[in-house]
DRENVEXKE-825021 format. One record per atom (N, C-alpha, C): residue number from 1; residue in three letters; atom name; x negated, z, y negated. Coordinates in pm, whole numbers, plus 50000, padded with zeros to 5 digits. Atoms other than C-alpha are relative to their C-alpha. Example, Ala and Ser with C-alpha at 12.3 -4.5 7.8 and 13.67 -1.06 7.14 Angstrom:
DRENVEXKE-825021
SITE    i   aa  at      X      Z      Y
SITE    1  ALA   N  49911  50000  50119
SITE    1  ALA  CA  48770  50780  50450
SITE    1  ALA   C  49910  50000  49880
SITE    2  SER   N  50082  49994  50119
SITE    2  SER  CA  48633  50714  50106
SITE    2  SER   C  50077  50073  49891
//
This chain:
DRENVEXKE-825021
SITE    i   aa  at      X      Z      Y
SITE    1  UNK   N  49950  49945  50113
SITE    1  UNK  CA  49993  50030  49995
SITE    1  UNK   C  49917  49993  49924
SITE    2  UNK   N  50132  50067  50160
SITE    2  UNK  CA  49793  49852  49638
SITE    2  UNK   C  50166  50042  49902
SITE    3  UNK   N  49959  49925  50109
SITE    3  UNK  CA  49867  50106  49377
SITE    3  UNK   C  49923  49919  49864
SITE    4  UNK   N  50063  50047  50089
SITE    4  UNK  CA  49832  49918  49027
SITE    4  UNK   C  50036  50047  49871
SITE    5  UNK   N  50053  49915  50136
SITE    5  UNK  CA  49728  50089  48698
SITE    5  UNK   C  49999  49883  49895
SITE    6  UNK   N  50059  50061  50111
SITE    6  UNK  CA  49712  49943  48346
SITE    6  UNK   C  49868  50044  49951
SITE    7  UNK   N  50148  49961  50047
SITE    7  UNK  CA  49397  50097  48298
SITE    7  UNK   C  49867  49900  50059
SITE    8  UNK   N  50072  50055  49886
SITE    8  UNK  CA  49109  49913  48383
SITE    8  UNK   C  49846  50055  49930
SITE    9  UNK   N  50142  49960  50007
SITE    9  UNK  CA  48725  49949  48374
SITE    9  UNK   C  49941  49906  49875
SITE   10  UNK   N  50076  50063  50077
SITE   10  UNK  CA  48467  49827  48106
SITE   10  UNK   C  49946  49893  50075
SITE   11  UNK   N  50116  50085  49903
SITE   11  UNK  CA  48230  49586  48185
SITE   11  UNK   C  49914  50000  50004
SITE   12  UNK   N  50086  49898  49945
SITE   12  UNK  CA  47985  49842  48198
SITE   12  UNK   C  50034  50047  50150
SITE   13  UNK   N  49940  49885  49867
SITE   13  UNK  CA  48217  50006  48486
SITE   13  UNK   C  50011  50110  49999
SITE   14  UNK   N  49991  49823  50001
SITE   14  UNK  CA  48207  50371  48356
SITE   14  UNK   C  50075  50043  49928
SITE   15  UNK   N  49875  49977  50052
SITE   15  UNK  CA  48478  50387  48153
SITE   15  UNK   C  50128  49943  49959
SITE   16  UNK   N  49908  50142  49991
SITE   16  UNK  CA  48817  50248  48175
SITE   16  UNK   C  50044  49996  49818
SITE   17  UNK   N  49943  50078  50122
SITE   17  UNK  CA  48994  50073  47890
SITE   17  UNK   C  50172  49997  49992
SITE   18  UNK   N  49889  49950  50014
SITE   18  UNK  CA  49299  50149  47781
SITE   18  UNK   C  50065  49842  49996
SITE   19  UNK   N  49915  50139  50007
SITE   19  UNK  CA  49565  49862  47757
SITE   19  UNK   C  50030  49925  49891
SITE   20  UNK   N  49985  50036  50159
SITE   20  UNK  CA  49599  49610  47445
SITE   20  UNK   C  50123  50120  49912
SITE   21  UNK   N  49913  50009  50049
SITE   21  UNK  CA  49886  49743  47355
SITE   21  UNK   C  49993  50146  49958
SITE   22  UNK   N  50034  49806  49982
SITE   22  UNK  CA  49780  50123  47359
SITE   22  UNK   C  49852  49986  49875
SITE   23  UNK   N  50092  49992  50057
SITE   23  UNK  CA  49465  49986  47162
SITE   23  UNK   C  50032  49919  49833
SITE   24  UNK   N  49964  50068  50115
SITE   24  UNK  CA  49653  49779  46885
SITE   24  UNK   C  49968  50100  49860
SITE   25  UNK   N  50002  49920  50049
SITE   25  UNK  CA  49587  49958  46503
SITE   25  UNK   C  50093  49959  49909
SITE   26  UNK   N  49871  50048  50078
SITE   26  UNK  CA  49898  49825  46362
SITE   26  UNK   C  50111  50158  49991
SITE   27  UNK   N  49989  49897  50060
SITE   27  UNK  CA  50036  50072  46127
SITE   27  UNK   C  50167  50000  49998
SITE   28  UNK   N  49830  50020  50005
SITE   28  UNK  CA  50449  50127  46209
SITE   28  UNK   C  50079  50091  49863
SITE   29  UNK   N  49892  49956  50099
SITE   29  UNK  CA  50677  50185  45938
SITE   29  UNK   C  50090  49999  50013
SITE   30  UNK   N  49847  49978  50014
SITE   30  UNK  CA  51058  50305  45913
SITE   30  UNK   C  50048  50049  49887
SITE   31  UNK   N  49901  49951  50134
SITE   31  UNK  CA  51235  50308  45614
SITE   31  UNK   C  50114  50041  50028
SITE   32  UNK   N  49861  49869  49993
SITE   32  UNK  CA  51525  50574  45559
SITE   32  UNK   C  50047  49981  49894
SITE   33  UNK   N  49920  50020  50137
SITE   33  UNK  CA  51793  50516  45331
SITE   33  UNK   C  50047  50172  49932
SITE   34  UNK   N  49969  49847  50027
SITE   34  UNK  CA  51858  50856  45112
SITE   34  UNK   C  50187  50022  50079
SITE   35  UNK   N  49901  49951  49976
SITE   35  UNK  CA  52237  50795  45186
SITE   35  UNK   C  50032  50050  50147
SITE   36  UNK   N  49955  49946  49849
SITE   36  UNK  CA  52185  50805  45578
SITE   36  UNK   C  49903  50196  49979
SITE   37  UNK   N  49981  49855  50024
SITE   37  UNK  CA  52013  51186  45518
SITE   37  UNK   C  50053  50067  49932
SITE   38  UNK   N  49959  49921  50118
SITE   38  UNK  CA  52229  51311  45258
SITE   38  UNK   C  50107  49970  50151
SITE   39  UNK   N  49940  49982  49842
SITE   39  UNK  CA  52465  51223  45611
SITE   39  UNK   C  49980  50080  50106
SITE   40  UNK   N  50051  49893  49876
SITE   40  UNK  CA  52231  51420  45815
SITE   40  UNK   C  50068  50172  49963
SITE   41  UNK   N  49990  49858  50033
SITE   41  UNK  CA  52233  51735  45611
SITE   41  UNK   C  50159  49983  50017
SITE   42  UNK   N  49851  49938  50036
SITE   42  UNK  CA  52615  51721  45544
SITE   42  UNK   C  50066  50027  50254
SITE   43  UNK   N  49977  49993  49942
SITE   43  UNK  CA  52628  51634  45936
SITE   43  UNK   C  49971  50215  50095
SITE   44  UNK   N  50106  49867  49962
SITE   44  UNK  CA  52333  52007  45999
SITE   44  UNK   C  50144  50048  49943
SITE   45  UNK   N  49909  49900  50006
SITE   45  UNK  CA  52608  52205  45798
SITE   45  UNK   C  50129  49961  50046
SITE   46  UNK   N  49864  49945  49887
SITE   46  UNK  CA  52894  52158  45961
SITE   46  UNK   C  49957  50043  50140
SITE   47  UNK   N  50033  49917  49853
SITE   47  UNK  CA  52720  52234  46280
SITE   47  UNK   C  49972  50092  49997
SITE   48  UNK   N  50039  49836  50002
SITE   48  UNK  CA  52603  52564  46126
SITE   48  UNK   C  50136  50047  49948
SITE   49  UNK   N  49887  49901  49986
SITE   49  UNK  CA  52931  52665  46021
SITE   49  UNK   C  50080  50010  50133
SITE   50  UNK   N  49973  49957  49851
SITE   50  UNK  CA  53051  52595  46356
SITE   50  UNK   C  49940  50101  50094
SITE   51  UNK   N  50063  49951  49932
SITE   51  UNK  CA  52835  52769  46508
SITE   51  UNK   C  50000  50192  49908
SITE   52  UNK   N  49951  49806  50067
SITE   52  UNK  CA  52896  53125  46228
SITE   52  UNK   C  50119  50018  50038
SITE   53  UNK   N  49843  49970  49927
SITE   53  UNK  CA  53238  53049  46352
SITE   53  UNK   C  50020  50079  50121
SITE   54  UNK   N  50008  49908  49906
SITE   54  UNK  CA  53169  53125  46661
SITE   54  UNK   C  49949  50094  50034
SITE   55  UNK   N  50047  49847  49978
SITE   55  UNK  CA  52973  53415  46675
SITE   55  UNK   C  50069  50056  49902
SITE   56  UNK   N  49908  49891  50059
SITE   56  UNK  CA  53191  53556  46454
SITE   56  UNK   C  50174  49985  50026
SITE   57  UNK   N  49884  49959  49911
SITE   57  UNK  CA  53479  53468  46713
SITE   57  UNK   C  49901  50127  50071
SITE   58  UNK   N  50024  49925  49858
SITE   58  UNK  CA  53273  53629  46950
SITE   58  UNK   C  49947  50161  49970
SITE   59  UNK   N  50021  49863  50076
SITE   59  UNK  CA  53181  53947  46711
SITE   59  UNK   C  50133  50086  50001
SITE   60  UNK   N  49913  49914  50004
SITE   60  UNK  CA  53505  54027  46678
SITE   60  UNK   C  50068  50069  50108
SITE   61  UNK   N  49972  49958  49896
SITE   61  UNK  CA  53607  54122  46999
SITE   61  UNK   C  50140  49910  50020
SITE   62  UNK   N  49889  49992  49987
SITE   62  UNK  CA  53886  54104  47190
SITE   62  UNK   C  50185  49978  49937
SITE   63  UNK   N  49868  49952  50082
SITE   63  UNK  CA  54280  54053  47058
SITE   63  UNK   C  50121  50093  50043
SITE   64  UNK   N  49918  49901  49925
SITE   64  UNK  CA  54502  54328  47172
SITE   64  UNK   C  50149  49955  50001
SITE   65  UNK   N  49854  50111  49936
SITE   65  UNK  CA  54828  54162  47340
SITE   65  UNK   C  50116  50111  49885
SITE   66  UNK   N  49962  49882  50074
SITE   66  UNK  CA  55082  54298  47135
SITE   66  UNK   C  50098  50038  50056
SITE   67  UNK   N  49988  49882  49948
SITE   67  UNK  CA  55285  54557  47176
SITE   67  UNK   C  50196  49923  50064
SITE   68  UNK   N  49831  50053  49963
SITE   68  UNK  CA  55641  54517  47365
SITE   68  UNK   C  50099  50124  49944
SITE   69  UNK   N  49899  49804  49989
SITE   69  UNK  CA  55956  54811  47263
SITE   69  UNK   C  50060  49996  50063
SITE   70  UNK   N  49998  49892  49805
SITE   70  UNK  CA  56047  55028  47483
SITE   70  UNK   C  50212  49909  49966
SITE   71  UNK   N  49820  50007  50007
SITE   71  UNK  CA  56430  55003  47610
SITE   71  UNK   C  50059  50082  49961
SITE   72  UNK   N  49946  49855  50133
SITE   72  UNK  CA  56679  55133  47352
SITE   72  UNK   C  49973  49921  49851
SITE   73  UNK   N  50071  50035  50129
SITE   73  UNK  CA  56441  55036  47074
SITE   73  UNK   C  50083  49911  49914
SITE   74  UNK   N  50013  50097  50065
SITE   74  UNK  CA  56534  54856  46741
SITE   74  UNK   C  49887  49916  49980
SITE   75  UNK   N  50120  50115  50003
SITE   75  UNK  CA  56376  54521  46711
SITE   75  UNK   C  49986  49973  49858
SITE   76  UNK   N  50016  50048  50114
SITE   76  UNK  CA  56199  54452  46412
SITE   76  UNK   C  49857  49974  49958
SITE   77  UNK   N  50130  50144  49989
SITE   77  UNK  CA  55964  54139  46315
SITE   77  UNK   C  49924  50025  49865
SITE   78  UNK   N  50118  49978  50146
SITE   78  UNK  CA  55685  54132  46023
SITE   78  UNK   C  50055  49863  49991
SITE   79  UNK   N  49976  50099  50085
SITE   79  UNK  CA  55784  53900  45770
SITE   79  UNK   C  49852  49928  49962
SITE   80  UNK   N  50140  50070  50067
SITE   80  UNK  CA  55547  53602  45587
SITE   80  UNK   C  49871  50080  49899
SITE   81  UNK   N  50049  49907  50105
SITE   81  UNK  CA  55455  53850  45344
SITE   81  UNK   C  49966  50154  50020
SITE   82  UNK   N  50088  49837  49912
SITE   82  UNK  CA  55356  54170  45575
SITE   82  UNK   C  50141  50096  49966
SITE   83  UNK   N  49913  49869  49986
SITE   83  UNK  CA  55701  54337  45501
SITE   83  UNK   C  50145  49966  50146
SITE   84  UNK   N  49911  49965  49906
SITE   84  UNK  CA  55929  54464  45784
SITE   84  UNK   C  50146  49900  50024
SITE   85  UNK   N  49820  50065  49977
SITE   85  UNK  CA  56261  54252  45898
SITE   85  UNK   C  50032  50044  50078
SITE   86  UNK   N  49844  49929  49897
SITE   86  UNK  CA  56538  54449  46028
SITE   86  UNK   C  50045  49940  50068
SITE   87  UNK   N  49910  50091  49984
SITE   87  UNK  CA  56727  54298  46250
SITE   87  UNK   C  50145  50004  49942
SITE   88  UNK   N  49864  50001  50037
SITE   88  UNK  CA  57120  54244  46189
SITE   88  UNK   C  50048  50151  50061
SITE   89  UNK   N  49962  49842  50018
SITE   89  UNK  CA  57216  54582  46374
SITE   89  UNK   C  49989  50116  49965
SITE   90  UNK   N  50074  49929  50071
SITE   90  UNK  CA  56981  54789  46206
SITE   90  UNK   C  50093  49998  49821
SITE   91  UNK   N  49943  49995  50146
SITE   91  UNK  CA  57143  54710  45847
SITE   91  UNK   C  50122  50105  49995
//
C-alpha cells in the first residue's frame, strides 16, 4: 500500500520542501464593510441579552403553584391593577 504525501525532499535530499501553495508569498486581504460590523455588534448584543435573561430566569427559582381555594371559601380573583375582585355571591 503506497502513501502519497505533498512533502518532497529538496535536491540535496536532506530537508523536506513544502508544496508550492504553502511557499507563496502572496498577501491575502479581506474587505469588511462597516455595516456588516454593525450587524455583528447588534447580534452580539442580542445574544448577550438572551443570555442574561436566561440567567435571571434560572436564578429566580421555581414558580409556586397557584393556591386552590378551600371548599366553601368564597372565590376572589385579582384584577389587572392588582385589586381584589369579589365574586357576585360576595356582593
